[in-house]
All heavy atoms as TSV, in Angstrom:
chain	resi	resn	atom	element	x	y	z
A	1	MET	N	N	14.269	10.375	1.350
A	1	MET	CA	C	15.406	10.672	2.195
A	1	MET	C	C	14.997	11.721	3.204
A	1	MET	O	O	14.331	12.686	2.862
A	1	MET	CB	C	16.549	11.170	1.329
A	1	MET	CG	C	17.701	11.762	2.073
A	1	MET	SD	S	18.424	10.868	3.448
A	1	MET	CE	C	18.768	9.298	2.811
A	2	ASN	N	N	15.393	11.519	4.449
A	2	ASN	CA	C	15.162	12.492	5.503
A	2	ASN	C	C	16.492	13.209	5.741
A	2	ASN	O	O	17.470	12.602	6.154
A	2	ASN	CB	C	14.672	11.788	6.769
A	2	ASN	CG	C	14.189	12.753	7.813
A	2	ASN	OD1	O	14.118	13.947	7.579
A	2	ASN	ND2	N	13.860	12.232	8.966
A	3	TYR	N	N	16.523	14.500	5.472
A	3	TYR	CA	C	17.747	15.284	5.639
A	3	TYR	C	C	17.401	16.549	6.407
A	3	TYR	O	O	16.533	17.326	5.984
A	3	TYR	CB	C	18.350	15.623	4.270
A	3	TYR	CG	C	19.595	16.461	4.343
A	3	TYR	CD1	C	20.791	15.918	4.805
A	3	TYR	CD2	C	19.587	17.788	3.952
A	3	TYR	CE1	C	21.939	16.688	4.888
A	3	TYR	CE2	C	20.735	18.565	4.022
A	3	TYR	CZ	C	21.902	18.005	4.498
A	3	TYR	OH	O	23.042	18.765	4.573
A	4	LYS	N	N	18.033	16.732	7.544
A	4	LYS	CA	C	17.800	17.883	8.417
A	4	LYS	C	C	16.311	18.029	8.745
A	4	LYS	O	O	15.737	19.106	8.629
A	4	LYS	CB	C	18.368	19.155	7.810
A	4	LYS	CG	C	19.882	19.153	7.769
A	4	LYS	CD	C	20.420	20.515	7.448
A	4	LYS	CE	C	21.942	20.485	7.566
A	4	LYS	NZ	N	22.535	21.796	7.387
A	5	ASN	N	N	15.713	16.909	9.126
A	5	ASN	CA	C	14.304	16.861	9.538
A	5	ASN	C	C	13.313	17.250	8.448
A	5	ASN	O	O	12.196	17.655	8.737
A	5	ASN	CB	C	14.071	17.708	10.786
A	5	ASN	CG	C	14.813	17.157	11.978
A	5	ASN	OD1	O	14.882	15.941	12.161
A	5	ASN	ND2	N	15.380	18.029	12.790
A	6	HIS	N	N	13.723	17.141	7.185
A	6	HIS	CA	C	12.822	17.363	6.055
A	6	HIS	C	C	12.859	16.119	5.172
A	6	HIS	O	O	13.938	15.589	4.888
A	6	HIS	CB	C	13.264	18.581	5.232
A	6	HIS	CG	C	13.054	19.874	5.933
A	6	HIS	ND1	N	13.933	20.359	6.872
A	6	HIS	CD2	C	12.058	20.781	5.852
A	6	HIS	CE1	C	13.504	21.520	7.323
A	6	HIS	NE2	N	12.362	21.795	6.727
A	7	LYS	N	N	11.703	15.700	4.733
A	7	LYS	CA	C	11.639	14.543	3.837
A	7	LYS	C	C	11.794	15.020	2.399
A	7	LYS	O	O	11.159	15.988	1.984
A	7	LYS	CB	C	10.326	13.800	4.018
A	7	LYS	CG	C	10.266	13.116	5.355
A	7	LYS	CD	C	9.154	12.121	5.406
A	7	LYS	CE	C	9.072	11.591	6.811
A	7	LYS	NZ	N	9.427	10.253	6.970
A	8	HIS	N	N	12.652	14.323	1.669
A	8	HIS	CA	C	12.906	14.627	0.259
A	8	HIS	C	C	12.591	13.377	-0.544
A	8	HIS	O	O	13.005	12.277	-0.179
A	8	HIS	CB	C	14.375	15.023	0.050
A	8	HIS	CG	C	14.757	16.248	0.811
A	8	HIS	ND1	N	14.637	17.510	0.293
A	8	HIS	CD2	C	15.229	16.398	2.072
A	8	HIS	CE1	C	15.034	18.385	1.196
A	8	HIS	NE2	N	15.406	17.730	2.279
A	9	TYR	N	N	11.872	13.563	-1.634
A	9	TYR	CA	C	11.480	12.441	-2.476
A	9	TYR	C	C	12.013	12.659	-3.889
A	9	TYR	O	O	11.989	13.774	-4.405
A	9	TYR	CB	C	9.954	12.312	-2.532
A	9	TYR	CG	C	9.348	12.002	-1.191
A	9	TYR	CD1	C	8.892	13.024	-0.370
A	9	TYR	CD2	C	9.249	10.690	-0.752
A	9	TYR	CE1	C	8.346	12.739	0.870
A	9	TYR	CE2	C	8.700	10.399	0.490
A	9	TYR	CZ	C	8.246	11.426	1.287
A	9	TYR	OH	O	7.706	11.143	2.515
A	10	ALA	N	N	12.480	11.580	-4.482
A	10	ALA	CA	C	12.926	11.601	-5.870
A	10	ALA	C	C	12.341	10.377	-6.560
A	10	ALA	O	O	11.969	9.398	-5.906
A	10	ALA	CB	C	14.452	11.570	-5.949
A	11	ILE	N	N	12.265	10.440	-7.864
A	11	ILE	CA	C	11.791	9.300	-8.645
A	11	ILE	C	C	12.979	8.751	-9.431
A	11	ILE	O	O	13.616	9.469	-10.197
A	11	ILE	CB	C	10.668	9.712	-9.609
A	11	ILE	CG1	C	9.503	10.301	-8.819
A	11	ILE	CG2	C	10.207	8.509	-10.419
A	11	ILE	CD1	C	8.440	10.944	-9.677
A	12	TYR	N	N	13.253	7.472	-9.199
A	12	TYR	CA	C	14.369	6.793	-9.862
A	12	TYR	C	C	13.829	6.077	-11.092
A	12	TYR	O	O	12.996	5.190	-10.987
A	12	TYR	CB	C	14.993	5.788	-8.887
A	12	TYR	CG	C	16.081	4.933	-9.477
A	12	TYR	CD1	C	17.382	5.407	-9.568
A	12	TYR	CD2	C	15.811	3.649	-9.939
A	12	TYR	CE1	C	18.389	4.624	-10.092
A	12	TYR	CE2	C	16.816	2.857	-10.468
A	12	TYR	CZ	C	18.094	3.355	-10.540
A	12	TYR	OH	O	19.085	2.574	-11.068
A	13	PHE	N	N	14.287	6.501	-12.266
A	13	PHE	CA	C	13.904	5.844	-13.507
A	13	PHE	C	C	14.997	4.892	-13.983
A	13	PHE	O	O	14.719	3.810	-14.476
A	13	PHE	CB	C	13.625	6.876	-14.606
A	13	PHE	CG	C	12.355	7.645	-14.390
A	13	PHE	CD1	C	12.373	8.893	-13.793
A	13	PHE	CD2	C	11.135	7.121	-14.777
A	13	PHE	CE1	C	11.204	9.600	-13.587
A	13	PHE	CE2	C	9.960	7.819	-14.578
A	13	PHE	CZ	C	9.998	9.063	-13.974
A	14	SER	N	N	16.241	5.342	-13.852
A	14	SER	CA	C	17.401	4.558	-14.287
A	14	SER	C	C	18.634	5.181	-13.633
A	14	SER	O	O	18.537	6.256	-13.037
A	14	SER	CB	C	17.526	4.600	-15.814
A	14	SER	OG	O	17.966	5.873	-16.245
A	15	PRO	N	N	19.802	4.534	-13.766
A	15	PRO	CA	C	21.012	5.126	-13.166
A	15	PRO	C	C	21.341	6.518	-13.689
A	15	PRO	O	O	22.060	7.269	-13.041
A	15	PRO	CB	C	22.112	4.132	-13.540
A	15	PRO	CG	C	21.399	2.835	-13.698
A	15	PRO	CD	C	20.065	3.194	-14.297
A	16	THR	N	N	20.792	6.884	-14.848
A	16	THR	CA	C	21.097	8.194	-15.429
A	16	THR	C	C	19.878	9.101	-15.518
A	16	THR	O	O	19.910	10.117	-16.204
A	16	THR	CB	C	21.712	8.040	-16.830
A	16	THR	OG1	O	20.794	7.324	-17.657
A	16	THR	CG2	C	23.040	7.314	-16.765
A	17	LYS	N	N	18.802	8.742	-14.829
A	17	LYS	CA	C	17.602	9.590	-14.846
A	17	LYS	C	C	16.892	9.518	-13.492
A	17	LYS	O	O	16.218	8.550	-13.185
A	17	LYS	CB	C	16.642	9.186	-15.957
A	17	LYS	CG	C	15.465	10.123	-16.072
A	17	LYS	CD	C	14.543	9.744	-17.214
A	17	LYS	CE	C	13.390	10.725	-17.294
A	17	LYS	NZ	N	12.419	10.302	-18.311
A	18	ILE	N	N	17.081	10.579	-12.709
A	18	ILE	CA	C	16.456	10.720	-11.407
A	18	ILE	C	C	15.764	12.082	-11.396
A	18	ILE	O	O	16.374	13.096	-11.749
A	18	ILE	CB	C	17.490	10.641	-10.254
A	18	ILE	CG1	C	18.122	9.256	-10.192
A	18	ILE	CG2	C	16.856	10.941	-8.919
A	18	ILE	CD1	C	19.280	9.084	-11.085
A	19	VAL	N	N	14.503	12.109	-11.005
A	19	VAL	CA	C	13.761	13.366	-10.957
A	19	VAL	C	C	13.588	13.778	-9.505
A	19	VAL	O	O	13.079	13.013	-8.684
A	19	VAL	CB	C	12.384	13.235	-11.652
A	19	VAL	CG1	C	11.602	14.528	-11.520
A	19	VAL	CG2	C	12.549	12.857	-13.110
A	20	TYR	N	N	14.037	14.985	-9.214
A	20	TYR	CA	C	13.897	15.564	-7.877
A	20	TYR	C	C	13.428	16.998	-8.046
A	20	TYR	O	O	14.039	17.780	-8.793
A	20	TYR	CB	C	15.234	15.513	-7.126
A	20	TYR	CG	C	15.216	16.272	-5.827
A	20	TYR	CD1	C	14.423	15.856	-4.765
A	20	TYR	CD2	C	15.964	17.421	-5.673
A	20	TYR	CE1	C	14.387	16.572	-3.577
A	20	TYR	CE2	C	15.941	18.142	-4.489
A	20	TYR	CZ	C	15.147	17.709	-3.453
A	20	TYR	OH	O	15.100	18.422	-2.275
A	21	GLU	N	N	12.331	17.353	-7.398
A	21	GLU	CA	C	11.737	18.696	-7.489
A	21	GLU	C	C	11.564	19.131	-8.944
A	21	GLU	O	O	11.975	20.221	-9.334
A	21	GLU	CB	C	12.558	19.711	-6.696
A	21	GLU	CG	C	12.498	19.500	-5.206
A	21	GLU	CD	C	13.140	20.622	-4.411
A	21	GLU	OE1	O	14.036	21.322	-4.951
A	21	GLU	OE2	O	12.752	20.774	-3.240
A	22	ASP	N	N	10.977	18.263	-9.743
A	22	ASP	CA	C	10.666	18.530	-11.159
A	22	ASP	C	C	11.892	18.811	-12.023
A	22	ASP	O	O	11.775	19.414	-13.086
A	22	ASP	CB	C	9.662	19.683	-11.288
A	22	ASP	CG	C	8.326	19.350	-10.650
A	22	ASP	OD1	O	7.916	18.172	-10.724
A	22	ASP	OD2	O	7.694	20.254	-10.079
A	23	GLU	N	N	13.049	18.410	-11.568
A	23	GLU	CA	C	14.274	18.570	-12.356
A	23	GLU	C	C	14.895	17.192	-12.565
A	23	GLU	O	O	14.918	16.374	-11.646
A	23	GLU	CB	C	15.258	19.481	-11.626
A	23	GLU	CG	C	16.405	19.932	-12.499
A	23	GLU	CD	C	17.217	21.050	-11.848
A	23	GLU	OE1	O	16.676	21.787	-11.008
A	23	GLU	OE2	O	18.403	21.157	-12.181
A	24	VAL	N	N	15.401	16.936	-13.782
A	24	VAL	CA	C	16.004	15.645	-14.106
A	24	VAL	C	C	17.502	15.718	-13.833
A	24	VAL	O	O	18.180	16.650	-14.276
A	24	VAL	CB	C	15.752	15.267	-15.586
A	24	VAL	CG1	C	16.424	13.948	-15.919
A	24	VAL	CG2	C	14.255	15.190	-15.865
A	25	TYR	N	N	18.003	14.729	-13.113
A	25	TYR	CA	C	19.434	14.631	-12.815
A	25	TYR	C	C	19.996	13.384	-13.474
A	25	TYR	O	O	19.293	12.392	-13.653
A	25	TYR	CB	C	19.658	14.576	-11.296
A	25	TYR	CG	C	19.285	15.874	-10.632
A	25	TYR	CD1	C	17.985	16.089	-10.197
A	25	TYR	CD2	C	20.217	16.884	-10.476
A	25	TYR	CE1	C	17.626	17.284	-9.608
A	25	TYR	CE2	C	19.862	18.080	-9.879
A	25	TYR	CZ	C	18.572	18.282	-9.451
A	25	TYR	OH	O	18.210	19.469	-8.877
A	26	LYS	N	N	21.269	13.436	-13.814
A	26	LYS	CA	C	21.913	12.326	-14.515
A	26	LYS	C	C	22.496	11.281	-13.588
A	26	LYS	O	O	23.034	10.287	-14.055
A	26	LYS	CB	C	22.995	12.860	-15.459
A	26	LYS	CG	C	22.415	13.659	-16.603
A	26	LYS	CD	C	23.491	14.078	-17.573
A	26	LYS	CE	C	22.872	14.860	-18.731
A	26	LYS	NZ	N	23.868	15.200	-19.726
A	27	SER	N	N	22.381	11.500	-12.273
A	27	SER	CA	C	22.871	10.506	-11.319
A	27	SER	C	C	22.199	10.724	-9.969
A	27	SER	O	O	21.765	11.837	-9.665
A	27	SER	CB	C	24.388	10.610	-11.147
A	27	SER	OG	O	24.705	11.772	-10.404
A	28	PRO	N	N	22.126	9.675	-9.158
A	28	PRO	CA	C	21.593	9.846	-7.806
A	28	PRO	C	C	22.440	10.821	-6.987
A	28	PRO	O	O	21.921	11.551	-6.151
A	28	PRO	CB	C	21.656	8.441	-7.204
A	28	PRO	CG	C	21.746	7.512	-8.353
A	28	PRO	CD	C	22.417	8.272	-9.447
A	29	SER	N	N	23.740	10.852	-7.251
A	29	SER	CA	C	24.627	11.756	-6.517
A	29	SER	C	C	24.321	13.220	-6.834
A	29	SER	O	O	24.334	14.070	-5.945
A	29	SER	CB	C	26.090	11.437	-6.834
A	29	SER	OG	O	26.404	10.143	-6.370
A	30	ALA	N	N	24.031	13.509	-8.085
A	30	ALA	CA	C	23.700	14.889	-8.461
A	30	ALA	C	C	22.423	15.341	-7.773
A	30	ALA	O	O	22.350	16.464	-7.261
A	30	ALA	CB	C	23.570	14.996	-9.982
A	31	ALA	N	N	21.428	14.475	-7.715
A	31	ALA	CA	C	20.179	14.810	-7.032
A	31	ALA	C	C	20.410	14.959	-5.528
A	31	ALA	O	O	19.881	15.870	-4.895
A	31	ALA	CB	C	19.124	13.744	-7.304
A	32	GLY	N	N	21.227	14.098	-4.954
A	32	GLY	CA	C	21.546	14.179	-3.531
A	32	GLY	C	C	22.318	15.430	-3.182
A	32	GLY	O	O	22.112	16.041	-2.135
A	33	THR	N	N	23.208	15.832	-4.074
A	33	THR	CA	C	23.979	17.057	-3.875
A	33	THR	C	C	23.047	18.263	-3.835
A	33	THR	O	O	23.253	19.186	-3.051
A	33	THR	CB	C	25.039	17.205	-4.981
A	33	THR	OG1	O	25.957	16.114	-4.865
A	33	THR	CG2	C	25.802	18.504	-4.880
A	34	LYS	N	N	22.009	18.243	-4.648
A	34	LYS	CA	C	21.022	19.329	-4.637
A	34	LYS	C	C	20.320	19.390	-3.278
A	34	LYS	O	O	20.122	20.468	-2.726
A	34	LYS	CB	C	20.002	19.101	-5.758
A	34	LYS	CG	C	18.927	20.124	-5.832
A	34	LYS	CD	C	19.440	21.454	-6.310
A	34	LYS	CE	C	18.262	22.400	-6.522
A	34	LYS	NZ	N	18.695	23.675	-7.040
A	35	VAL	N	N	19.979	18.245	-2.711
A	35	VAL	CA	C	19.334	18.199	-1.389
A	35	VAL	C	C	20.248	18.815	-0.338
A	35	VAL	O	O	19.804	19.556	0.534
A	35	VAL	CB	C	18.990	16.742	-0.988
A	35	VAL	CG1	C	18.530	16.661	0.455
A	35	VAL	CG2	C	17.950	16.154	-1.924
A	36	GLN	N	N	21.546	18.532	-0.433
A	36	GLN	CA	C	22.511	18.993	0.569
A	36	GLN	C	C	23.129	20.342	0.208
A	36	GLN	O	O	24.242	20.662	0.641
A	36	GLN	CB	C	23.611	17.943	0.765
A	36	GLN	CG	C	23.082	16.670	1.352
A	36	GLN	CD	C	24.181	15.792	1.904
A	36	GLN	OE1	O	23.966	15.146	2.886
A	36	GLN	NE2	N	25.352	15.750	1.289
A	37	ASN	N	N	22.427	21.131	-0.594
A	37	ASN	CA	C	22.871	22.492	-0.940
A	37	ASN	C	C	24.282	22.553	-1.501
A	37	ASN	O	O	25.091	23.393	-1.117
A	37	ASN	CB	C	22.743	23.423	0.270
A	37	ASN	CG	C	21.315	23.546	0.736
A	37	ASN	OD1	O	20.419	23.718	-0.080
A	37	ASN	ND2	N	21.103	23.424	2.022
A	38	GLY	N	N	24.603	21.620	-2.383
A	38	GLY	CA	C	25.885	21.644	-3.068
A	38	GLY	C	C	26.973	20.785	-2.454
A	38	GLY	O	O	28.040	20.629	-3.040
A	39	LEU	N	N	26.735	20.223	-1.273
A	39	LEU	CA	C	27.740	19.349	-0.670
A	39	LEU	C	C	27.746	18.000	-1.382
A	39	LEU	O	O	26.688	17.430	-1.627
A	39	LEU	CB	C	27.454	19.137	0.820
A	39	LEU	CG	C	27.544	20.371	1.701
A	39	LEU	CD1	C	27.087	20.048	3.107
A	39	LEU	CD2	C	28.965	20.896	1.707
A	40	PRO	N	N	28.918	17.466	-1.712
A	40	PRO	CA	C	28.995	16.196	-2.419
A	40	PRO	C	C	28.426	15.049	-1.583
A	40	PRO	O	O	28.530	15.038	-0.356
A	40	PRO	CB	C	30.483	15.982	-2.680
A	40	PRO	CG	C	31.200	17.113	-2.073
A	40	PRO	CD	C	30.225	18.039	-1.437
A	41	VAL	N	N	27.826	14.089	-2.263
A	41	VAL	CA	C	27.210	12.948	-1.601
A	41	VAL	C	C	27.273	11.734	-2.524
A	41	VAL	O	O	27.253	11.883	-3.738
A	41	VAL	CB	C	25.745	13.279	-1.221
A	41	VAL	CG1	C	24.894	13.537	-2.434
A	41	VAL	CG2	C	25.129	12.183	-0.406
A	42	ASN	N	N	27.389	10.561	-1.941
A	42	ASN	CA	C	27.268	9.331	-2.713
A	42	ASN	C	C	25.779	9.017	-2.784
A	42	ASN	O	O	25.186	8.501	-1.836
A	42	ASN	CB	C	28.025	8.181	-2.041
A	42	ASN	CG	C	27.900	6.876	-2.798
A	42	ASN	OD1	O	26.986	6.682	-3.594
A	42	ASN	ND2	N	28.822	5.972	-2.542
A	43	GLY	N	N	25.163	9.356	-3.892
A	43	GLY	CA	C	23.726	9.206	-4.046
A	43	GLY	C	C	23.231	7.782	-3.930
A	43	GLY	O	O	22.092	7.544	-3.536
A	44	TRP	N	N	24.080	6.815	-4.273
A	44	TRP	CA	C	23.685	5.411	-4.196
A	44	TRP	C	C	23.475	4.978	-2.752
A	44	TRP	O	O	22.708	4.066	-2.471
A	44	TRP	CB	C	24.719	4.524	-4.881
A	44	TRP	CG	C	24.751	4.756	-6.360
A	44	TRP	CD1	C	25.689	5.452	-7.063
A	44	TRP	CD2	C	23.777	4.330	-7.310
A	44	TRP	NE1	N	25.361	5.483	-8.388
A	44	TRP	CE2	C	24.187	4.790	-8.572
A	44	TRP	CE3	C	22.584	3.603	-7.223
A	44	TRP	CZ2	C	23.465	4.544	-9.733
A	44	TRP	CZ3	C	21.874	3.358	-8.381
A	44	TRP	CH2	C	22.309	3.829	-9.616
A	45	LYS	N	N	24.138	5.639	-1.816
A	45	LYS	CA	C	23.950	5.329	-0.395
A	45	LYS	C	C	22.994	6.326	0.270
A	45	LYS	O	O	22.323	5.998	1.234
A	45	LYS	CB	C	25.298	5.330	0.332
A	45	LYS	CG	C	26.188	4.205	-0.151
A	45	LYS	CD	C	27.508	4.195	0.569
A	45	LYS	CE	C	28.415	3.185	-0.092
A	45	LYS	NZ	N	28.919	2.184	0.777
A	46	PHE	N	N	22.949	7.535	-0.243
A	46	PHE	CA	C	22.129	8.613	0.321
A	46	PHE	C	C	20.633	8.336	0.163
A	46	PHE	O	O	19.878	8.428	1.112
A	46	PHE	CB	C	22.506	9.925	-0.386
A	46	PHE	CG	C	21.750	11.132	0.066
A	46	PHE	CD1	C	22.093	11.781	1.236
A	46	PHE	CD2	C	20.705	11.642	-0.696
A	46	PHE	CE1	C	21.408	12.913	1.639
A	46	PHE	CE2	C	20.017	12.776	-0.297
A	46	PHE	CZ	C	20.367	13.403	0.871
A	47	TRP	N	N	20.215	7.998	-1.059
A	47	TRP	CA	C	18.802	7.753	-1.324
A	47	TRP	C	C	18.417	6.351	-0.876
A	47	TRP	O	O	19.185	5.419	-1.000
A	47	TRP	CB	C	18.495	7.908	-2.816
A	47	TRP	CG	C	18.647	9.304	-3.300
A	47	TRP	CD1	C	19.682	9.791	-4.047
A	47	TRP	CD2	C	17.771	10.402	-3.069
A	47	TRP	NE1	N	19.495	11.126	-4.305
A	47	TRP	CE2	C	18.319	11.528	-3.706
A	47	TRP	CE3	C	16.560	10.540	-2.390
A	47	TRP	CZ2	C	17.704	12.769	-3.684
A	47	TRP	CZ3	C	15.948	11.786	-2.374
A	47	TRP	CH2	C	16.528	12.877	-3.013
A	48	LYS	N	N	17.195	6.225	-0.374
A	48	LYS	CA	C	16.671	4.944	0.090
A	48	LYS	C	C	15.386	4.618	-0.676
A	48	LYS	O	O	14.744	5.506	-1.227
A	48	LYS	CB	C	16.340	5.002	1.581
A	48	LYS	CG	C	17.450	5.537	2.461
A	48	LYS	CD	C	18.511	4.514	2.715
A	48	LYS	CE	C	19.490	4.962	3.775
A	48	LYS	NZ	N	20.718	5.457	3.295
A	49	PHE	N	N	15.026	3.344	-0.687
A	49	PHE	CA	C	13.749	2.936	-1.265
A	49	PHE	C	C	13.152	1.841	-0.398
A	49	PHE	O	O	13.853	1.171	0.351
A	49	PHE	CB	C	13.920	2.449	-2.710
A	49	PHE	CG	C	14.534	1.083	-2.841
A	49	PHE	CD1	C	13.735	-0.042	-3.005
A	49	PHE	CD2	C	15.902	0.906	-2.786
A	49	PHE	CE1	C	14.291	-1.304	-3.116
A	49	PHE	CE2	C	16.477	-0.348	-2.901
A	49	PHE	CZ	C	15.668	-1.462	-3.060
A	50	THR	N	N	11.849	1.690	-0.494
A	50	THR	CA	C	11.150	0.652	0.255
A	50	THR	C	C	10.841	-0.506	-0.671
A	50	THR	O	O	10.207	-0.315	-1.715
A	50	THR	CB	C	9.839	1.192	0.858
A	50	THR	OG1	O	10.151	2.320	1.686
A	50	THR	CG2	C	9.140	0.135	1.689
A	51	ASP	N	N	11.312	-1.695	-0.321
A	51	ASP	CA	C	11.041	-2.900	-1.098
A	51	ASP	C	C	9.558	-3.231	-0.974
A	51	ASP	O	O	9.049	-3.411	0.134
A	51	ASP	CB	C	11.895	-4.057	-0.569
A	51	ASP	CG	C	11.779	-5.308	-1.414
A	51	ASP	OD1	O	10.645	-5.765	-1.645
A	51	ASP	OD2	O	12.830	-5.835	-1.821
A	52	GLU	N	N	8.865	-3.288	-2.102
A	52	GLU	CA	C	7.422	-3.532	-2.080
A	52	GLU	C	C	7.062	-4.905	-1.527
A	52	GLU	O	O	6.012	-5.079	-0.925
A	52	GLU	CB	C	6.844	-3.382	-3.486
A	52	GLU	CG	C	6.863	-1.959	-3.984
A	52	GLU	CD	C	6.289	-1.824	-5.385
A	52	GLU	OE1	O	5.881	-2.848	-5.981
A	52	GLU	OE2	O	6.255	-0.697	-5.886
A	53	LYS	N	N	7.928	-5.880	-1.719
A	53	LYS	CA	C	7.637	-7.245	-1.256
A	53	LYS	C	C	7.827	-7.407	0.247
A	53	LYS	O	O	7.028	-8.052	0.913
A	53	LYS	CB	C	8.513	-8.254	-1.995
A	53	LYS	CG	C	8.183	-8.384	-3.464
A	53	LYS	CD	C	9.082	-9.396	-4.144
A	53	LYS	CE	C	8.792	-9.448	-5.627
A	53	LYS	NZ	N	9.701	-10.377	-6.319
A	54	THR	N	N	8.898	-6.825	0.784
A	54	THR	CA	C	9.222	-7.031	2.198
A	54	THR	C	C	8.885	-5.834	3.091
A	54	THR	O	O	8.798	-5.986	4.299
A	54	THR	CB	C	10.726	-7.329	2.363
A	54	THR	OG1	O	11.469	-6.152	1.987
A	54	THR	CG2	C	11.160	-8.516	1.533
A	55	GLY	N	N	8.740	-4.655	2.482
A	55	GLY	CA	C	8.491	-3.444	3.261
A	55	GLY	C	C	9.744	-2.878	3.900
A	55	GLY	O	O	9.694	-1.878	4.605
A	56	LYS	N	N	10.894	-3.512	3.637
A	56	LYS	CA	C	12.164	-3.049	4.215
A	56	LYS	C	C	12.737	-1.897	3.404
A	56	LYS	O	O	12.552	-1.809	2.195
A	56	LYS	CB	C	13.169	-4.193	4.275
A	56	LYS	CG	C	12.786	-5.267	5.263
A	56	LYS	CD	C	13.844	-6.333	5.345
A	56	LYS	CE	C	13.448	-7.406	6.354
A	56	LYS	NZ	N	14.464	-8.448	6.452
A	57	ILE	N	N	13.477	-1.043	4.098
A	57	ILE	CA	C	14.128	0.105	3.465
A	57	ILE	C	C	15.573	-0.253	3.167
A	57	ILE	O	O	16.281	-0.786	4.027
A	57	ILE	CB	C	14.038	1.338	4.376
A	57	ILE	CG1	C	12.563	1.708	4.579
A	57	ILE	CG2	C	14.824	2.501	3.796
A	57	ILE	CD1	C	12.342	2.793	5.600
A	58	HIS	N	N	16.007	0.068	1.937
A	58	HIS	CA	C	17.360	-0.248	1.483
A	58	HIS	C	C	17.965	0.975	0.795
A	58	HIS	O	O	17.237	1.794	0.243
A	58	HIS	CB	C	17.344	-1.391	0.461
A	58	HIS	CG	C	16.734	-2.644	0.958
A	58	HIS	ND1	N	17.379	-3.494	1.820
A	58	HIS	CD2	C	15.519	-3.203	0.716
A	58	HIS	CE1	C	16.600	-4.530	2.080
A	58	HIS	NE2	N	15.463	-4.365	1.426
A	59	PRO	N	N	19.298	1.065	0.760
A	59	PRO	CA	C	19.938	2.123	-0.028
A	59	PRO	C	C	19.715	1.851	-1.518
A	59	PRO	O	O	19.581	0.703	-1.945
A	59	PRO	CB	C	21.416	2.022	0.334
A	59	PRO	CG	C	21.582	0.737	1.025
A	59	PRO	CD	C	20.260	0.252	1.480
A	60	LEU	N	N	19.680	2.902	-2.286
A	60	LEU	CA	C	19.440	2.801	-3.724
A	60	LEU	C	C	20.454	1.917	-4.424
A	60	LEU	O	O	20.139	1.261	-5.419
A	60	LEU	CB	C	19.448	4.209	-4.341
A	60	LEU	CG	C	18.970	4.333	-5.773
A	60	LEU	CD1	C	17.510	3.902	-5.894
A	60	LEU	CD2	C	19.124	5.764	-6.238
A	61	GLU	N	N	21.658	1.819	-3.874
A	61	GLU	CA	C	22.711	1.014	-4.509
A	61	GLU	C	C	22.271	-0.433	-4.718
A	61	GLU	O	O	22.801	-1.129	-5.572
A	61	GLU	CB	C	24.018	1.087	-3.725
A	61	GLU	CG	C	24.002	0.387	-2.400
A	61	GLU	CD	C	25.307	0.557	-1.653
A	61	GLU	OE1	O	26.338	0.916	-2.251
A	61	GLU	OE2	O	25.310	0.310	-0.436
A	62	ARG	N	N	21.281	-0.876	-3.985
A	62	ARG	CA	C	20.790	-2.248	-4.132
A	62	ARG	C	C	20.137	-2.469	-5.505
A	62	ARG	O	O	20.036	-3.589	-5.973
A	62	ARG	CB	C	19.789	-2.544	-3.028
A	62	ARG	CG	C	19.489	-3.994	-2.892
A	62	ARG	CD	C	18.913	-4.260	-1.543
A	62	ARG	NE	N	19.079	-5.683	-1.263
A	62	ARG	CZ	C	18.595	-6.274	-0.232
A	62	ARG	NH1	N	17.928	-5.594	0.654
A	62	ARG	NH2	N	18.782	-7.551	-0.051
A	63	LEU	N	N	19.688	-1.393	-6.152
A	63	LEU	CA	C	19.074	-1.479	-7.477
A	63	LEU	C	C	20.090	-1.394	-8.606
A	63	LEU	O	O	19.753	-1.604	-9.761
A	63	LEU	CB	C	18.045	-0.371	-7.655
A	63	LEU	CG	C	16.886	-0.343	-6.675
A	63	LEU	CD1	C	16.000	0.857	-6.948
A	63	LEU	CD2	C	16.089	-1.636	-6.760
A	64	ARG	N	N	21.306	-1.072	-8.261
A	64	ARG	CA	C	22.376	-0.906	-9.250
A	64	ARG	C	C	22.706	-2.224	-9.926
A	64	ARG	O	O	22.743	-3.268	-9.285
A	64	ARG	CB	C	23.616	-0.389	-8.539
A	64	ARG	CG	C	24.535	0.407	-9.355
A	64	ARG	CD	C	25.622	0.936	-8.443
A	64	ARG	NE	N	26.258	2.062	-9.068
A	64	ARG	CZ	C	27.225	2.754	-8.533
A	64	ARG	NH1	N	27.663	2.458	-7.330
A	64	ARG	NH2	N	27.758	3.770	-9.165
A	65	ASN	N	N	22.941	-2.160	-11.223
A	65	ASN	CA	C	23.348	-3.375	-11.959
A	65	ASN	C	C	24.692	-3.845	-11.469
A	65	ASN	O	O	25.618	-3.073	-11.310
A	65	ASN	CB	C	23.436	-3.084	-13.461
A	65	ASN	CG	C	22.081	-2.859	-14.065
A	65	ASN	OD1	O	21.067	-3.279	-13.533
A	65	ASN	ND2	N	22.044	-2.167	-15.184
A	66	LYS	N	N	24.773	-5.125	-11.201
A	66	LYS	CA	C	26.034	-5.683	-10.692
A	66	LYS	C	C	26.734	-6.482	-11.748
A	66	LYS	O	O	26.212	-7.004	-12.624
A	66	LYS	CB	C	25.760	-6.538	-9.475
A	66	LYS	CG	C	25.196	-5.697	-8.372
A	66	LYS	CD	C	24.971	-6.512	-7.130
A	66	LYS	CE	C	24.408	-5.568	-6.091
A	66	LYS	NZ	N	24.483	-5.962	-4.784
């Protein structure tokens, strides 16, 4: 995620395990809120990932179980 001209990276393990700056968060929103200094965020739309097959960038919500 690029926020205020800084790149932020997180590792998505599951909907309840996201690692950002060596800290484990229970949701993408909690990790996103940390990036935005406490401002609430919908982490499923905030975080992006690159599809390995197509190279396209998508919001994390695309990985969510439907």
